[in-house]
C-alpha positions as a printed Julia matrix, in Angstrom:
129×3 Matrix{Float64}:
 -16.39  18.23  45.2
 -13.63  15.75  45.47
 -13.98  12.44  47.41
 -11.74  13.44  50.39
 -13.92  16.59  50.98
 -17.05  14.49  50.75
 -15.67  11.99  53.3
 -14.72  14.85  55.58
 -18.08  16.55  55.37
 -19.88  13.22  56.05
 -17.68  12.76  59.15
 -18.5   16.25  60.5
 -22.24  15.54  59.82
 -22.04  12.24  61.68
 -20.26  13.84  64.63
 -22.74  16.79  64.83
 -25.79  14.46  64.61
 -24.27  12.08  67.17
 -23.42  14.98  69.53
 -26.85  16.53  69.11
 -28.63  13.18  69.62
 -26.65  12.68  72.87
 -26.82  16.22  74.26
 -29.31  18.25  72.47
 -31.98  17.59  75.14
 -30.01  19.74  77.58
 -30.67  23.12  76.27
 -34.33  24.35  76.34
 -34.22  26.07  72.83
 -33.08  22.83  71.12
 -35.32  20.33  72.97
 -38.09  20.12  70.42
 -35.45  19.82  67.48
 -33.64  17.13  69.53
 -36.92  15.15  69.95
 -37.39  15.3   66.19
 -33.77  14.15  65.63
 -34.29  11.23  67.92
 -37.5   10.31  66.09
 -35.72  10.48  62.73
 -32.79   8.34  64.1
 -35.1    5.8   65.44
 -37.05   5.72  62.26
 -33.83   5.19  60.25
 -32.54   2.47  62.65
 -35.81   0.62  63.15
 -38.09   1.37  60.14
 -35.58   1.55  57.34
 -33.82  -1.16  59.3
 -36.53  -3.49  58.35
 -35.16  -3.45  54.8
 -31.59  -2.66  55.28
 -30.78  -4.06  58.72
 -31.51  -2.83  62.24
 -29.37   0.22  62.99
 -29.4    1.4   59.33
 -28.08   4.95  58.69
 -28.3    6.47  55.23
 -25.49   8.93  56.01
 -23.21   5.88  56.92
 -24.33   4.21  53.68
 -23.43   7.28  51.53
 -20.16   7.82  53.41
 -19.06   4.08  52.97
 -19.78   4.48  49.15
 -17.33   7.42  49.22
 -14.84   5.53  51.33
 -14.96   2.5   48.97
 -14.22   4.9   46.01
 -11.28   6.12  48.06
 -10.08   2.52  48.31
 -11.27   1.46  51.7
 -13.0   -1.93  51.93
 -14.5   -4.26  54.61
 -15.98  -1.28  56.38
 -18.05  -2.15  59.48
 -21.79  -1.52  59.65
 -21.39   1.32  62.08
 -19.77   4.69  61.85
 -19.06   4.63  65.56
 -17.35   1.39  65.34
 -15.22   2.56  62.52
 -13.97   5.75  64.35
 -13.64   3.81  67.7
 -11.3    1.53  65.87
  -9.43   4.53  64.23
  -9.04   6.4   67.46
  -8.07   3.39  69.61
  -5.89   1.73  66.96
  -7.65  -1.57  67.88
 -10.5   -3.68  66.59
 -13.11  -3.02  69.26
 -15.92  -5.7   69.45
 -18.79  -4.56  67.21
 -21.46  -5.95  69.57
 -19.92  -3.93  72.43
 -20.0   -0.72  70.31
 -23.65  -1.46  69.15
 -24.72  -2.12  72.68
 -23.11   1.02  74.0
 -24.52   3.06  71.12
 -28.04   1.7   71.72
 -27.8    2.41  75.53
 -26.62   5.93  75.05
 -29.28   6.53  72.33
 -32.11   5.22  74.55
 -31.01   7.23  77.52
 -30.93  10.43  75.38
 -34.3    9.43  73.94
 -35.83   9.06  77.42
 -34.38  12.31  78.65
 -35.73  14.04  75.53
 -39.26  12.57  76.22
 -38.87  13.72  79.86
 -37.83  17.27  79.16
 -40.2   17.78  76.29
 -43.33  16.17  77.77
 -43.08  15.79  81.58
 -40.74  18.44  82.96
 -43.05  21.06  81.75
 -45.9   19.42  83.61
 -43.78  19.17  86.77
 -43.07  22.95  86.5
 -46.81  23.73  86.18
 -47.83  21.62  89.1
 -45.1   23.06  91.29
 -46.18  26.59  90.21
 -49.78  25.87  91.18
 -48.67  24.86  94.66
């Protein structure tokens, strides 16, 4: 598989995971899987992050290796920062992107916990009344 194809597939994989992390809690059939993805993302960011830096993503690491072979250098730590810059045509502040990413992730994580562990209980209580 050539490098451009690998880069494209990593981009698609990133976008699917990000989209699912943000919105997978909405649909009842995907809620348990969403919670697993949230746990895996948190483990990557905070457990692997102990050794590789907080916010570490192995997919970003692999994609950046491909991009470097394609001649791109000085890549940011964040896939989201990279594509925000690409889409906007501007160098967006990395701390702003990191803060926004963390806020969105924690909101999605809290919503996942709610729909997976508390909403069912609310429904059972309401049904008993």
